[in-house]
N, C-alpha and C positions, 0 to 999 in steps of 0.2 A: 232133513226136512220131512215131516210126516205128510201122509197123503192129504190130510185135512188142511195143511198149510201150503200145499203146492199151488203155485200160480198155474193157471190153465192158459195155454196158448193155442191159437188157431193160425195155421200157415196155409194159405191158399196156393194152388199150383204146386203141391208138395210131393207129387209122385216121383219127380225127377229133378235134376238140375239144381239151380239155386234154391228152390223151395225145399227139396229133399235135404240138402246140406244144412239149411237153416233149421229145419225141424229136428234133425239129428243133434245139432249143436244146442238147441234150446233144451232138449231132453237131457243131454249130458250135463247141463247146468242146473238140472233139478225140476224143470217144468214138465207138467203133463201136457202132451201135445196132440191136438186134433190135426191129423194129416188129411187135408181136404183137397180133392181134385175132382175133375169132371167124371172120371171113371173110378169108382171106389175100389175095384179090383186092382187097378194100377197102383194104388197106395200100399199094396201088400209089402213090397220090398222095403220101403221106408219104415213102415211100422215094425217089420221084423228086425231091422237094424237097431231100432230103438229098444225094443223089448229084449233082444239078445244081450244088450248092454245093461240091462236092468232097469230101463226106463219105462214110462207109461205112455202109451199111444193109442189112438183110436182112428181108424180109417173112416172117412166120411165122403160120400159121393155127393157132389153139388155143382150145378151150373151157377156160377156166381153172378151171371147176368139175369137170373130169374129170381124175382123177389120172394116168391113162395118157397122155392128151394132153399134160398139163403136163410129165411126165417126158420124153416124146419131144421136145417143143419145146425144153426146156432142153438136152437132149443134142445136138440139131441146132445150136443156137446155139454150144455149146461146140466142136463139130466144125468149123463153118463160119466163126465169128468169133473164137473163143477163149473161155476160161473167163469166164462172166459174174460180175462183182463189183459191179455196180450193178443194183438192181431198183426200178422204180417201179410200185407196185400202183395202177393207175388204172382198170382195167376196171370197168364198172358199168352198171346198168340202173335205170330208174325204173318203179315200178308204184304210183304215188300213189293213195290213196283213203282216205276216212274209214273208221274201224275196222269199222263195221257193214256196209260195202260191200266191204271187202278180202277177197279170196279166199285160200284156203290156197296156191294156186299163185302168187299175187302175193307172198305172204310168202316162199315157198320160193325163187323165182328170184332175188329180191334178196339173200337170205342166201347162196345158193350162189355167185353171181357176185362179190359184194363181199367177203364174209368168208371163205367156204371157198376162194375163188379166191386171196385174199391168203395164206392159210395154206398152200395147196398150192404156190404159187410160191415162198414163202420157204423152205419145206421142201426144195424141189428145188434151189434155188441155194445154200443155206447151206454145203453141202460144198465148193463151189468157193471161196466166200469164206473159209471157215476154212483151207483149204489155202493160199490166197494171203495169209492174215493181213491181209486188207483186204476190207471190204465196206460197201456203203451201201444200206440199204433205206428207201425212202420210200413211205408209203401215203397215199392221198387219203381223208381223213376229211371232215368237213363241220361247219359251224356248226349244222347240223340235229341233230348228235349230242346236243344239249341238249334236243331235243324240238321237234316242229313239227307243226302240225295237218295231218292227211291223210297223214302220213308215218311211221306206226308202224313199218313195215318198214325204211324208209330210216334213220330216226333210230336205231333199235336197232342196225342193222348198222354205222353210222358210229361209234357209241359203242363197239361191239365192236372195231372196228379200232384204237381208241385203247388198249384193254386189250391187244390182241394186240401192238401196237407196243411198249408198255412191257415186255411179257414177252420179246419178241425182244431188246430192248436189254439186259435183265438176263442172258439166257442166252448171248448171242453177243458181248457187249462185250469179254470177256477175249480174244477171238480177233481183235480189231481191226475188228469189225463194228459199225456204228452203225445204229440204227433210229429213224426219226422219222415223225411224221404231220403233215400240213398240213390245215387245216380252212377252206377257202374258203367264202365266202357264195355268193349266187346268181351264176351265171356264164351268160352268153348262149351257148348251144351248140345244136347240132342236137337233142340229146337233150332239153333243157329245152323247146325249141320243140315237139317232138313230144308232150311231156307236156301242154302247154297245150292242144293240139288234142284230145288224148284226153279231157281233163276238160271240154271244151267252152268254153274261155275264149280270148279274144284274147290274143296274146302280151304286149302292153303291160299289159293287166289282170292277167295272170298274174305278171308281174314286180313290179307294184305290190303284189299280194297277198303275194308272197314277201318283200317288204321290210318288211312289218308284223309 
């Protein structure tokens, strides 16, 4: 596939974990990948893995909850890699706690990164997809969308992502754009390890609790 024919993908939260693995896989399958994360420098390892394997990647720093940053990031990707027609909404944070302990800021940051971020990213890329008459939007939901103890914020936002995804599919389908959500269970990542430490549990104990 020539550079001019390459599909361009944006993966949010791609500095590590699921996002990094997704970015590497997309590049291995021939896509040019914008590795997007809050800290552009943190994207370096993912970009290096892709380029070392002969792929094309661009590190992009962006707060997905900030509309101006999102618009600037998508414009940069379009200018440097080409019009993005693949979007993976993976950016996320965890602020787990029982309802009576959960602060308003714990609620807001999870809502802003996961749900507002997915909305802003989809809104910013949809024009490129509609023009190309091709688009793929994949958002990371979770099995926690059905409810999970200590995750009122996370469960609500992951359920919200499923509703957003259905709506995107209905609105954009006639333009050749598909929208899907995947809902993995517990995944061993740096983020889940940090959550275990924050709630004062050993990681193995935390994993066992998540499985029940």
